C-alpha positions as CSV (number, residue, x, y, z in Angstrom):
1,M,-56.1,-97.3,-67.8
2,S,-52.8,-99.0,-67.1
3,D,-52.4,-102.6,-65.8
4,T,-49.4,-101.6,-63.6
5,R,-49.0,-99.2,-60.8
6,N,-46.1,-97.6,-58.9
7,D,-45.2,-99.4,-55.7
8,T,-44.6,-96.6,-53.3
9,S,-43.0,-98.9,-50.7
10,A,-39.5,-98.6,-52.2
11,A,-36.8,-97.7,-49.8
12,P,-35.6,-94.0,-49.8
13,G,-33.3,-93.4,-52.7
14,K,-34.5,-96.6,-54.5
15,T,-36.7,-96.5,-57.6
16,P,-40.2,-97.8,-57.0
17,V,-41.0,-101.1,-58.7
18,K,-43.9,-101.4,-61.1
19,T,-46.1,-104.3,-60.3
20,P,-49.2,-105.6,-61.9
21,A,-52.3,-103.9,-60.4
22,G,-53.7,-105.8,-57.4
23,T,-50.7,-108.1,-56.8
24,G,-48.5,-106.2,-54.4
25,G,-50.5,-103.7,-52.5
26,S,-53.5,-103.8,-50.2
27,T,-55.8,-101.4,-52.1
28,G,-58.9,-103.2,-53.3
29,T,-57.8,-106.6,-52.0
30,D,-60.0,-108.6,-49.7
31,P,-58.4,-108.6,-46.2
32,A,-58.9,-112.4,-46.0
33,V,-56.9,-112.8,-49.3
34,R,-54.2,-110.5,-47.9
35,A,-54.1,-112.5,-44.7
36,E,-53.8,-115.8,-46.7
37,L,-51.1,-114.3,-48.9
38,T,-49.2,-113.2,-45.8
39,R,-49.5,-116.7,-44.1
40,L,-48.3,-118.5,-47.3
41,R,-45.4,-116.1,-47.8
42,E,-44.3,-116.5,-44.2
43,S,-44.3,-120.2,-44.8
44,I,-42.2,-119.7,-48.0
45,D,-39.8,-117.5,-46.1
46,N,-39.4,-120.2,-43.4
47,I,-38.8,-122.9,-46.0
48,D,-36.3,-120.7,-47.9
49,A,-34.4,-120.2,-44.6
50,A,-34.4,-124.0,-44.0
51,V,-33.1,-124.7,-47.5
52,V,-30.3,-122.2,-47.0
53,H,-29.3,-123.8,-43.7
54,M,-29.5,-127.3,-45.1
55,L,-27.3,-126.3,-48.0
56,A,-24.8,-124.8,-45.6
57,E,-24.7,-128.1,-43.7
58,R,-24.3,-130.0,-46.9
59,F,-21.4,-127.9,-48.0
60,K,-19.7,-128.3,-44.6
61,C,-19.8,-132.1,-45.2
62,T,-18.6,-131.8,-48.8
63,Q,-15.8,-129.5,-47.7
64,Q,-14.6,-132.4,-45.3
65,V,-14.9,-134.8,-48.3
66,G,-12.8,-132.4,-50.4
67,V,-10.1,-132.3,-47.6
68,L,-10.1,-136.1,-47.4
69,K,-9.9,-136.5,-51.1
70,A,-7.0,-134.0,-51.3
71,E,-5.1,-135.8,-48.5
72,H,-5.4,-139.1,-50.3
73,Q,-4.9,-137.7,-53.9
74,L,-8.3,-138.7,-55.0
75,P,-10.0,-136.9,-57.9
76,P,-12.3,-134.0,-57.1
77,A,-15.1,-135.5,-59.1
78,D,-16.7,-139.0,-58.7
79,P,-18.9,-139.5,-61.8
80,D,-20.2,-142.9,-60.6
81,R,-21.4,-141.4,-57.2
82,E,-22.8,-138.4,-59.0
83,A,-24.8,-140.6,-61.3
84,R,-26.2,-142.6,-58.4
85,Q,-27.1,-139.4,-56.5
86,I,-28.9,-138.0,-59.5
87,A,-30.9,-141.2,-60.0
88,R,-31.7,-141.3,-56.2
89,L,-32.7,-137.6,-56.2
90,R,-34.9,-138.1,-59.3
91,E,-36.8,-140.9,-57.5
92,L,-37.2,-138.8,-54.4
93,A,-38.5,-135.9,-56.5
94,E,-41.0,-138.2,-58.2
95,S,-42.3,-139.6,-54.9
96,A,-42.5,-135.9,-53.6
97,R,-44.4,-134.8,-56.7
98,L,-41.5,-132.5,-57.7
99,D,-40.4,-132.3,-61.3
100,P,-37.5,-134.8,-61.5
101,A,-35.9,-132.7,-64.3
102,F,-35.9,-129.7,-62.0
103,A,-34.4,-131.8,-59.2
104,E,-31.7,-133.1,-61.4
105,K,-30.8,-129.5,-62.6
106,L,-30.6,-128.4,-59.0
107,L,-28.4,-131.3,-58.0
108,N,-26.1,-130.8,-61.1
109,F,-25.7,-127.2,-60.0
110,I,-24.8,-128.2,-56.5
111,I,-22.4,-130.9,-57.7
112,A,-20.6,-128.5,-60.0
113,E,-20.1,-126.1,-57.0
114,V,-18.9,-129.0,-54.9
115,I,-16.4,-130.1,-57.5
116,R,-15.1,-126.5,-57.8
117,H,-14.6,-126.5,-54.0
118,H,-12.8,-129.9,-54.1
119,E,-10.5,-128.6,-56.9
120,T,-9.6,-125.5,-54.9
121,I,-8.9,-127.7,-51.8
122,A,-6.7,-130.0,-53.9
123,D,-4.8,-127.1,-55.4
124,G,-4.1,-125.8,-51.9
125,A,-2.9,-129.2,-50.7
126,R,-0.2,-129.4,-53.5
């Protein structure tokens, strides 16, 4: 007996995805468990949407910072500010019971993207 099954919910023309038995479908799963999974997944979806919107707002602000830096010939990166932000975010992560190393990785990824945007803005201002 296989521990995977074919998910027949794939869109037309798409290859069905194999998922571990009992994890993606309704067959054999207690309705209360399915309902709780649905509730939790809806919460996750809402949180993901909020994260995307918050990141969009953050990048709107950092774009304005990039324009200001370019207008005043300031460097795209500010290592001192970045270090302060990382330390601050690590503290916030600890108080929120989130892995500080994960929070730092996430912020470093965001900072790298912001710097790339600032460099692009600066190049366009020259």
